C-alpha positions as CSV (number, residue, x, y, z in Angstrom):
1,M,101.1,131.2,111.0
2,G,101.5,131.9,107.3
3,T,98.8,131.3,104.7
4,D,101.0,129.4,102.3
5,T,98.8,126.4,101.2
6,N,101.7,123.9,101.1
7,E,102.7,124.9,104.6
8,I,99.2,124.5,105.9
9,L,98.8,121.1,104.2
10,R,102.1,120.0,105.8
11,Q,100.8,121.1,109.2
12,M,97.6,119.2,108.7
13,H,99.4,116.0,108.3
14,S,102.2,116.5,110.8
15,G,100.3,116.7,114.1
16,E,101.0,120.4,114.4
17,V,98.5,123.0,115.3
18,Y,97.1,124.8,112.2
19,D,94.2,127.1,111.1
20,P,91.5,125.0,109.4
21,M,89.6,128.1,108.4
22,D,92.3,129.3,106.0
23,K,90.5,130.4,102.9
24,K,92.6,128.5,100.4
25,L,92.3,125.3,102.5
26,M,88.5,125.8,102.8
27,R,88.1,126.1,99.0
28,R,89.8,122.7,98.6
29,Q,87.7,121.2,101.3
30,L,84.4,122.5,99.8
31,R,85.3,120.9,96.4
32,C,85.7,117.6,98.2
33,Q,82.4,118.0,100.1
34,D,80.7,118.8,96.8
35,K,81.7,115.4,95.4
36,L,80.5,113.8,98.7
37,R,77.1,115.4,98.3
38,R,76.8,113.9,94.8
39,F,77.8,110.5,96.1
40,N,75.1,110.6,98.7
41,K,72.4,111.4,96.0
42,T,73.2,108.2,94.0
43,H,70.4,105.6,93.7
44,C,70.6,101.9,94.6
45,T,70.3,100.5,91.1
46,S,73.0,98.5,89.2
47,L,73.9,101.7,87.4
48,G,73.9,103.6,90.7
49,L,76.2,101.0,92.3
50,N,78.7,101.3,89.5
51,I,78.6,105.1,89.8
52,R,79.2,104.9,93.5
53,S,82.2,102.6,93.0
54,R,83.7,105.1,90.4
55,M,83.0,108.0,92.7
56,L,84.7,106.5,95.7
57,K,87.9,106.0,93.6
58,Q,87.8,109.7,92.7
59,M,87.0,110.9,96.3
60,F,89.2,108.7,98.4
61,A,93.0,108.7,98.6
62,E,93.0,104.9,97.9
63,V,90.3,102.4,97.3
64,G,91.0,98.7,96.8
65,K,88.9,96.2,94.9
66,N,85.3,95.3,95.9
67,C,84.8,98.1,98.5
68,Y,81.3,99.3,99.3
69,V,80.0,102.3,101.3
70,E,76.3,102.6,102.0
71,P,75.2,106.3,101.8
72,P,74.8,108.5,103.6
73,L,78.6,109.0,104.2
74,Y,79.8,112.0,106.1
75,A,83.4,113.2,105.8
76,N,85.1,116.5,106.5
77,W,87.2,116.2,103.4
78,G,84.9,113.9,101.4
79,G,87.2,111.0,101.9
80,R,90.3,112.7,100.4
81,H,92.5,111.4,103.1
82,V,90.9,108.0,103.5
83,H,92.7,104.8,102.4
84,F,90.7,101.5,102.0
85,G,92.3,98.1,101.3
86,D,90.3,95.5,99.4
87,S,86.7,94.4,100.2
88,V,86.1,97.0,102.9
89,Y,82.4,97.3,103.7
90,A,80.9,100.3,105.5
91,N,77.2,100.4,106.6
92,Y,74.9,103.4,106.7
93,G,76.0,106.6,108.4
94,L,79.8,106.3,108.5
95,T,81.3,109.6,109.7
96,L,85.0,110.3,108.9
97,V,86.7,113.3,110.3
98,D,89.4,112.9,107.7
99,D,91.4,116.1,108.2
100,T,94.4,113.8,108.0
101,H,94.9,110.2,107.0
102,I,92.6,107.3,108.0
103,Y,93.8,103.8,106.9
104,I,91.4,100.9,106.9
105,G,92.7,97.4,106.0
106,S,91.3,94.9,103.6
107,R,88.2,92.9,104.6
108,T,87.3,95.2,107.4
109,L,83.6,95.5,108.3
110,I,82.2,98.8,109.6
111,G,78.8,98.8,111.3
112,P,76.2,101.5,111.0
113,N,76.8,105.0,112.5
114,V,80.5,104.5,113.2
115,T,82.6,107.6,113.7
116,I,86.3,107.7,112.9
117,V,88.0,110.9,114.0
118,A,91.5,112.0,112.9
119,G,91.0,115.7,113.6
120,T,90.8,117.3,117.0
121,H,91.3,120.6,118.9
122,P,93.9,121.7,121.5
123,I,93.2,121.4,125.2
124,E,94.7,124.8,125.8
125,P,91.8,127.3,125.8
126,K,93.7,130.2,124.1
127,L,94.5,128.0,121.1
128,R,90.8,126.9,120.9
129,E,89.7,130.5,121.0
130,K,91.7,131.1,117.8
131,G,89.9,128.2,116.1
132,L,93.0,126.1,115.7
133,S,93.1,122.3,115.2
134,Y,95.5,119.5,114.9
135,N,95.3,116.0,113.5
136,L,96.5,112.5,114.2
137,P,96.1,109.6,111.8
138,V,94.0,106.6,112.5
139,H,94.9,103.0,111.5
140,I,92.5,100.1,111.4
141,G,94.0,96.8,110.5
142,K,93.0,94.0,108.1
143,N,89.9,91.9,108.8
144,A,88.7,94.0,111.7
145,W,85.1,94.5,112.6
146,I,83.9,97.8,114.0
147,G,80.5,97.5,115.7
148,G,77.7,99.9,115.1
149,G,77.9,103.2,116.8
150,A,81.5,102.9,117.8
151,V,83.7,106.0,118.0
152,I,87.5,105.8,117.2
153,L,89.5,108.8,118.3
154,P,92.5,110.5,116.8
155,G,95.8,108.7,116.8
156,V,94.3,105.3,117.5
157,T,95.4,102.0,115.9
158,V,93.1,98.9,115.9
159,G,95.0,95.7,115.2
160,D,94.3,93.1,112.5
161,N,91.4,90.8,113.2
162,S,90.2,92.7,116.2
163,V,86.5,93.3,117.0
164,I,85.3,96.6,118.5
165,G,82.0,96.2,120.3
166,A,79.0,98.3,119.3
167,G,78.9,101.6,121.0
168,S,82.5,101.5,122.2
169,V,84.7,104.6,122.4
170,V,88.2,103.7,121.4
171,T,90.6,106.2,123.1
172,K,93.8,104.0,123.0
173,D,95.4,101.5,120.7
174,I,93.8,98.0,120.5
175,P,96.1,95.1,119.8
176,P,95.5,92.5,117.1
177,N,93.2,89.4,117.6
178,V,91.1,90.7,120.5
179,V,87.5,91.6,121.3
180,A,87.4,95.0,122.9
181,V,84.4,96.8,124.3
182,G,83.2,99.7,126.4
183,N,83.8,103.4,127.1
184,P,86.7,103.7,127.3
185,C,87.2,100.7,125.1
186,R,89.2,97.9,126.8
187,V,90.2,94.4,125.7
188,L,87.6,91.9,126.8
189,R,89.4,88.7,125.6
190,E,91.6,87.3,122.9
191,I,90.2,85.7,119.8
192,A,90.8,82.0,119.5
193,E,92.8,81.0,116.4
194,K,90.2,78.4,115.3
195,G,86.8,79.6,114.1
196,E,84.2,80.8,116.6
197,G,80.5,81.2,116.1
């Protein structure tokens, strides 16, 4: 594999195997992580909240209106490949393996200690020995609720309005308008159209 930065960036976002330890790539990643460290040091005051809001817009690929992330936030690329709609709320300890794009729709709620993983490693041992990786984007729809401690794996889509139970491990797509729980996460039931308590 060549070390041309544009080619490696293309590989990162195409699902192809690539070398995440490329020096030019790592320099970019470290700059993103430096911004993340500063975000996590902000204080919970009215000034600090304004600073957090501004920083998220600088760190993330996209941030809609009225989004809030409780520090600490952990992200491989400091959120550089993360896209938030409007009014997304993430509780303490969100971990984003954002080596490629993670899309989170408007009004989605994310519980504490949720992990969303877009980066992974090959199954083939010889490729892992070389330290290679590949990435698959994650899509979470609008008005979803991801329960505390849930893990969402690479390439997964969670549909609009769906609820992922606390502690679930989401290995496959979850359709819209369902409650899904477990390891591996499976649909428990559909959500009624009229309000539920």
